[in-house]
C-alpha positions in Angstrom: 17.9 15.4 15.4 16.1 15.4 11.8 11.9 16.4 11.6 10.6 15.8 8.9 7.0 17.3 7.6 5.4 14.3 5.5 2.5 14.9 2.8 0.7 12.0 1.8 -2.2 12.9 -1.3 -2.3 9.6 -3.8 -5.7 8.3 -3.4 -8.3 9.3 -1.1 -6.7 10.0 2.2 -5.2 13.6 2.8 -2.6 12.9 5.3 0.5 15.0 6.8 2.3 13.8 9.3 5.5 15.4 11.5 8.4 12.3 12.2 11.7 12.9 13.8 15.0 10.8 14.9 17.8 11.3 17.2 19.5 9.0 18.8 17.3 6.7 19.5 13.8 5.4 18.1 12.2 6.9 15.6 9.1 9.1 17.1 6.1 10.2 14.9 5.3 13.4 16.6 1.6 13.7 14.8 0.2 11.5 11.9 -3.6 13.8 11.0 -5.3 11.2 8.1 -8.5 12.5 6.6 -10.5 10.0 4.5 -12.8 10.6 1.6 -14.3 7.2 1.7 -17.7 8.8 2.4 -17.7 11.2 -0.9 -16.3 7.9 -3.1 -19.1 6.0 -1.3 -21.9 6.3 -3.7 -20.2 5.5 -6.5 -18.2 2.2 -5.6 -14.5 3.3 -5.9 -12.7 6.4 -6.2 -13.8 9.7 -8.1 -10.2 11.4 -9.4 -11.7 14.6 -9.9 -13.8 14.3 -6.3 -10.4 13.3 -4.7 -8.3 16.1 -6.4 -11.0 18.8 -4.7 -11.6 17.5 -1.5 -7.5 17.6 -1.6 -7.6 21.1 -2.3 -10.2 21.9 0.3 -8.3 19.5 3.2 -4.7 19.9 2.8 -3.9 23.3 4.3 -5.7 22.4 7.3 -4.3 19.0 7.6 -0.7 20.1 7.6 -1.8 22.6 9.9 -3.1 20.2 12.8 0.0 17.8 11.9 2.6 20.8 13.2 0.2 21.5 16.4 0.2 18.5 17.6 3.6 17.6 16.7 4.8 20.9 19.0 6.8 22.0 16.1 6.5 24.9 13.8 7.7 24.8 10.5 10.9 27.1 11.5 12.2 23.3 13.4 11.8 21.0 10.1 14.2 20.1 8.5 12.7 19.4 4.7 9.3 18.4 3.8 8.2 15.3 2.1 5.9 14.8 -0.3 4.1 11.8 -2.4 5.2 12.7 -6.1 4.4 9.3 -7.3 2.4 6.7 -7.9 -1.5 7.9 -7.5 -3.8 9.5 -9.3 -2.2 12.6 -10.9 -4.4 14.9 -9.9 -4.2 14.3 -6.1 -0.4 14.3 -6.6 0.1 17.5 -8.0 -2.2 19.1 -4.9 0.3 17.2 -2.7 3.6 17.9 -4.1 2.6 21.5 -5.2 1.7 22.4 -1.4 5.0 20.8 -0.5 7.1 22.7 -3.1 4.8 26.4 -1.8 6.1 25.0 2.0 9.3 24.2 1.0 10.2 27.3 -0.8 8.5 29.3 2.0 10.2 27.9 4.9 13.7 28.8 2.7 13.4 24.0 3.7 14.6 21.0 1.3 12.0 18.9 -0.9 11.9 15.3 -1.1 10.0 13.7 -3.6 8.9 10.5 -2.1 8.1 7.4 -4.1 5.0 6.4 -2.3 5.7 2.4 -2.7 9.4 3.5 -1.0 7.2 4.5 2.1 5.6 1.1 2.3 8.3 -0.1 1.9 10.5 1.7 4.6 7.2 1.5 6.8 8.7 -1.5 8.9 12.0 0.5 9.5 9.9 2.6 11.1 8.0 0.7 13.8 10.1 -2.5 13.9 13.9 -1.3 13.0 13.7 -4.5 10.8 17.5 -4.3 8.7 18.1 -4.9 5.0 17.9 -7.2 2.9 14.0 -8.5 3.5 10.7 -9.2 1.9 7.9 -7.1 0.9 4.4 -8.2 -0.1 2.1 -5.1 -1.0 -1.7 -5.4 -0.8 -3.1 -3.1 -1.6 -6.3 -0.7 -3.5 -3.6 0.0 -6.1 -0.8 -2.2 -5.8 0.0 -6.0 -5.5 3.3 -6.9 -5.7 6.7 -9.0 -3.5 9.4 -6.6 -3.7 12.8 -7.4 -2.2 14.3 -5.1 -0.6 18.2 -4.3 -0.7 18.3 -0.7 0.9 17.2 3.0 0.6 16.6 3.3 -3.6 17.6 -0.3 -3.7 14.8 -2.6 -4.8 14.2 -5.5 -7.0 10.6 -6.3 -8.4 9.6 -10.4 -7.5 6.3 -10.7 -8.8 3.7 -8.3 -9.4 -0.4 -8.5 -10.6 -0.6 -9.4 -14.7 -3.9 -7.7 -14.2 -6.2 -6.0 -11.4 -4.6 -4.8 -8.2 -6.3 -7.4 -5.3 -8.0 -4.2 -3.5 -9.7 -3.2 -7.1 -10.8 -7.2 -7.2 -11.9 -7.5 -3.5 -14.0 -3.4 -4.3 -15.2 -4.9 -7.6 -16.8 -8.1 -5.6 -18.2 -6.2 -3.0 -20.1 -4.3 -6.3 -21.2 -7.1 -8.1 -23.0 -8.9 -4.4 -24.2 -5.0 -3.6 -22.2 -4.4 -0.6 -20.9 -1.2 0.7 -17.6 0.3 -0.4 -14.5 0.0 0.6 -15.2 -3.4 -0.6 -12.1 -5.0 1.4 -14.1 -5.1 4.9 -17.9 -5.5 3.9 -16.7 -9.1 1.7 -14.7 -9.9 4.9 -17.8 -9.8 7.2 -19.8 -10.9 5.4 -17.3 -13.9 4.4 -17.3 -14.6 8.7 -20.5 -16.1 8.3 -20.5 -17.9 4.8 -19.2 -21.6 3.5 -15.8 -21.0 2.2 -16.6 -24.7 0.5 -19.2 -23.7 -1.2 -18.3 -22.9 -4.4 -14.8 -24.2 -6.4 -13.4 -20.6 -7.2 -9.9 -21.0 -9.5 -7.0 -20.0 -7.6 -5.3 -17.8 -10.2 -1.5 -18.8 -10.7 -1.3 -21.4 -8.1 1.8 -23.5 -9.3 3.2 -21.9 -12.0 6.5 -21.2 -12.3 5.8 -17.3 -13.2 6.1 -15.7 -9.6 3.6 -13.0 -10.5 -0.2 -12.7 -9.6 -3.3 -12.6 -11.5 -7.1 -11.6 -10.3 -9.4 -11.2 -13.2 -9.6 -14.5 -14.0 -11.4 -15.2 -10.4 -13.3 -12.1 -10.3 -14.9 -13.7 -13.5 -15.9 -16.3 -11.8 -17.1 -14.8 -9.1 -19.5 -13.1 -11.3 -20.4 -16.1 -12.6 -22.0 -17.6 -10.1 -23.3 -15.0 -8.1 -25.5 -14.5 -11.8 -25.9 -18.2 -12.3 -27.8 -18.6 -8.8 -29.3 -14.6 -8.7 -31.4 -13.6 -6.9 -29.2 -13.7 -4.3 -29.7 -14.5 -0.6 -27.5 -13.1 2.3 -26.3 -16.5 2.8 -25.6 -16.6 -0.9 -23.8 -13.8 -0.2 -21.8 -14.8 2.6 -20.8 -18.1 0.6 -19.5 -16.5 -2.3 -17.3 -13.9 -0.3 -16.0 -16.8 2.2 -15.2 -19.1 -1.3 -13.4 -15.6 -2.9 -11.5 -14.6 0.4 -10.7 -18.7 0.5 -9.5 -18.8 -3.0 -6.9 -15.5 -2.5 -6.5 -16.5 0.9 -4.5 -19.7 -1.2 -3.5 -18.2 -4.7 -1.3 -15.2 -2.2 -0.3 -18.3 0.1 1.6 -20.5 -3.7 3.0 -17.1 -4.9 4.3 -16.2 -1.3 5.8 -19.2 -0.7 7.9 -19.0 -4.1 9.2 -16.0 -3.0 10.1 -17.4 0.6 12.0 -20.0 -1.1 13.8 -17.8 -3.6 14.9 -15.1 -0.7 16.3 -18.4 1.0 18.4 -19.7 -2.1 19.5 -15.7 -2.2 20.5 -14.9 1.1 21.7 -17.8 3.3 23.9 -15.8 5.9 20.8 -14.2 6.8 20.0 -15.5 10.0 16.5 -14.0 10.2 14.3 -13.7 7.5 11.5 -11.1 7.4 8.8 -10.5 5.5 6.8 -7.4 5.7 3.7 -7.2 4.6 1.7 -3.6 3.8 -1.1 -2.0 2.3 -4.7 -2.2 3.3 -5.8 -5.4 2.0 -3.3 -6.8 4.4 -5.8 -6.5 7.4 -8.0 -9.0 6.4 -7.4 -11.6 9.3 -8.0 -14.7 6.7 -5.3 -13.8 4.5 -3.0 -12.6 8.0 -3.2 -16.4 8.9 -2.4 -18.1 5.4 0.6 -15.6 5.6 1.9 -15.8 9.3 1.6 -19.5 9.2 3.7 -19.5 6.1 6.1 -17.7 7.6 6.0 -19.9 11.0 6.4 -23.0 8.4 9.7 -21.3 6.5 11.2 -19.4 9.2 10.6 -16.5 8.7 9.9 -13.6 10.4 5.9 -11.9 9.7 6.1 -8.2 10.2 3.3 -6.6 9.7 3.0 -3.0 10.9 -0.4 -1.0 12.7 -2.9 -1.1 10.7 -2.8 3.1 10.5 0.7 2.9 9.1 -0.4 0.0 6.4 -2.7 2.1 4.3 -1.9 5.2 3.3 -0.4 8.1 5.6 2.3 10.9 5.9 3.9 9.0 8.2 5.9 6.4 6.3 6.6 9.7 3.8 7.7 11.5 6.5 10.4 8.4 7.1 11.4 7.7 3.8 12.3 11.2 3.7 14.2 10.5 7.0 15.6 7.3 5.2 16.3 9.0 1.8 18.1 12.7 4.0 20.7 9.7 5.8 21.8 7.8 3.0 22.8 11.2 0.8 19.8 11.0 -1.9 18.1 14.0 -1.9 17.9 15.1 -5.0 18.8 19.0 -5.2 16.3 19.4 -8.2 13.7 18.2 -6.7 11.6 21.8 -7.1 11.8 20.5 -10.6 10.3 17.5 -10.0 7.0 16.6 -11.8 4.2 14.3 -10.6 4.3 10.7 -11.7 1.2 8.6 -11.8 3.6 5.4 -12.8 6.6 5.2 -10.7 7.6 2.0 -10.4 10.4 0.9 -7.4 12.5 -1.3 -9.7 13.5 1.0 -12.7 15.5 -2.9 -14.3 12.7 -5.3 -14.0 10.7 -4.9 -17.8 7.4 -3.0 -16.7 4.3 -6.4 -17.0 1.4 -5.2 -19.7 -2.1 -4.9 -18.2 -0.3 -4.9 -14.6 -3.0 -3.0 -12.3 -5.6 -0.3 -12.8 -4.4 2.7 -10.9 -0.6 3.5 -9.9 2.4 1.7 -10.9 2.7 -1.6 -11.1 5.3 -2.6 -13.0 
């Protein structure tokens, strides 16, 4: 039995979890997540200084609660895993330094985990997925398609050349006067809107280059809103529905290319899978587009439960277990320095302008 305490503080959730793996299926013994949405709502986005201070105030109690919920003591933990990047450096420092202190005091190994690897491996925790598979990561800070070949073995196939998709949702909501976080607000407004009213662009659709772009779409939304201001409630709904439709079409085009490439490179994989993770994956319109795309191309569509798609510590603890089993625990992890940018694929060249927060390259 391997039991690992995971800590996640890369953005605006303070989280701790205990995950165990024995001879059977893995078990999430506890998962405690404290959201900071209320602290940041007035600003329409995450304020790094406020996030870091909130992590300092909450993390000790969150760790205690995770251990209590798991019925586990530090003596029964085999290692401490903590997000060491990418993300907001202030939050990363809080989480990683706390993990170092716990590991040192309890005489346990420390595992520095890449936040993106946590997302990449979650489907193996929830669905027992085998390698290789594709990962579409769509969140406030990341928009990528990754080939997941094994633990520590990733290849980036596509990334954003400007804004992350979640950021585009947040900024669209802010332009339209909708509350933060933007994703749920835009989706709610779009439910009563006309998706055909505004002919917004489908960024990168049809291009051979596999990457994403959302800056131009965001600009088109601003122009449309300015032209018909002041906006009625129906105007806002129609803009949101048209924006959401454009995003879904653009994502579908990009992902379709990745599915075809996977088929070409791995013809012997009988049941190929597309894993979707990140908060934006909860959007019903986007999910329906991706599910239909997978169905039409013979791929399994795998989306972990929403609580494990967004930022959480269970995925960090699980990544720690995966790395421990693969013999990838660094002996000098106590010297690890938090990284605001930390690409999973260290071979592919960085993309200029790729994202605003975290490592998109």
